[in-house]
C-alpha positions in Angstrom: 65.2 81.6 11.7 66.2 79.2 14.4 69.8 78.7 13.7 70.9 82.3 13.1 71.3 84.0 16.5 72.9 87.3 15.7 73.3 89.5 12.6 75.8 92.4 12.4 75.9 94.9 9.6 78.2 97.8 8.8 77.8 100.6 6.2 80.8 101.6 4.3 81.8 105.3 4.8 82.6 105.6 1.1 80.5 103.0 -0.9 82.2 101.7 -4.1 79.8 101.0 -6.9 77.2 98.6 -5.6 79.1 97.5 -2.6 77.6 99.3 0.4 78.4 97.4 3.5 79.5 94.2 5.1 78.2 92.1 7.9 78.4 88.8 9.7 75.9 86.3 11.2 76.3 83.9 14.0 74.9 80.4 13.2 74.0 78.2 16.1 76.3 80.1 18.4 79.2 78.3 16.8 79.9 79.5 13.3 80.3 83.1 12.1 79.6 83.7 8.4 80.9 87.0 6.9 79.1 88.5 4.0 79.0 91.8 1.8 76.0 94.0 1.3 75.2 94.9 -2.2 72.8 97.6 -3.5 71.7 95.8 -6.7 69.1 96.5 -9.3 66.4 94.9 -7.1 67.7 96.6 -3.8 69.8 95.7 -0.9 70.9 92.1 -0.4 73.6 90.1 1.3 76.1 88.4 -0.9 77.3 85.2 0.8 81.0 84.1 0.5 82.0 82.8 -3.0 85.2 82.4 -4.9 86.0 82.4 -8.7 88.0 80.2 -11.0 88.6 79.9 -14.7 87.2 76.9 -16.5 89.1 75.1 -19.3 87.9 77.8 -21.8 89.1 80.6 -19.6 85.7 81.7 -18.6 85.2 83.0 -14.9 83.0 80.7 -12.9 81.6 81.4 -9.5 81.3 78.8 -6.7 79.4 79.4 -3.4 81.5 78.8 -0.3 78.4 79.3 1.9 74.8 78.8 0.8 71.4 78.5 2.3 69.6 75.9 0.4 66.1 76.3 2.0 64.4 79.1 0.1 62.3 80.3 3.1 65.3 80.4 5.4 67.3 82.3 2.6 64.4 84.8 2.2 64.2 85.3 5.9 68.0 85.8 6.2 67.9 88.4 3.4 64.9 90.2 5.1 66.8 90.4 8.4 69.9 91.8 6.7 68.0 94.3 4.6 66.0 95.6 7.6 69.1 95.8 9.8 71.0 97.7 7.1 68.2 100.1 6.3 67.7 100.8 10.1 71.3 100.8 11.1 71.2 104.3 12.7 68.3 103.2 15.0 69.9 100.1 16.3 71.5 99.6 19.9 74.3 98.8 19.6 74.1 100.5 16.1 75.1 97.4 14.0 73.5 94.3 15.8 70.2 92.5 15.5 69.4 89.7 17.9 67.3 87.2 16.1 64.2 85.7 17.8 64.8 82.1 18.8 61.2 81.0 19.5 61.0 78.5 16.7 63.2 75.4 15.6 64.8 72.6 17.4 67.8 74.5 18.6 70.3 72.2 16.8 72.8 74.5 15.1 73.4 72.3 12.0 
């Protein structure tokens, strides 16, 4: 995962429904993306920023504000977040994961 350099996760002290935490990732050392951590029917995952609006019929629609279009990169991001969240008590500092930068071209976008 060459462009994501750091992932930070935080557990909520009092989880509400499926929302169990929050986090952020640093992309290319330039852009910080915040996300929420959800415990869904298939387990822990990071929910990237999105917003809702009502269409002409009054139905709520969701629009991604941030997306990872490459499936392999998306899966790797989800894996890092899930592992960091599940091992949060063993991390030093307790909420940060430095991501290996041995692959990729180093271009942050």
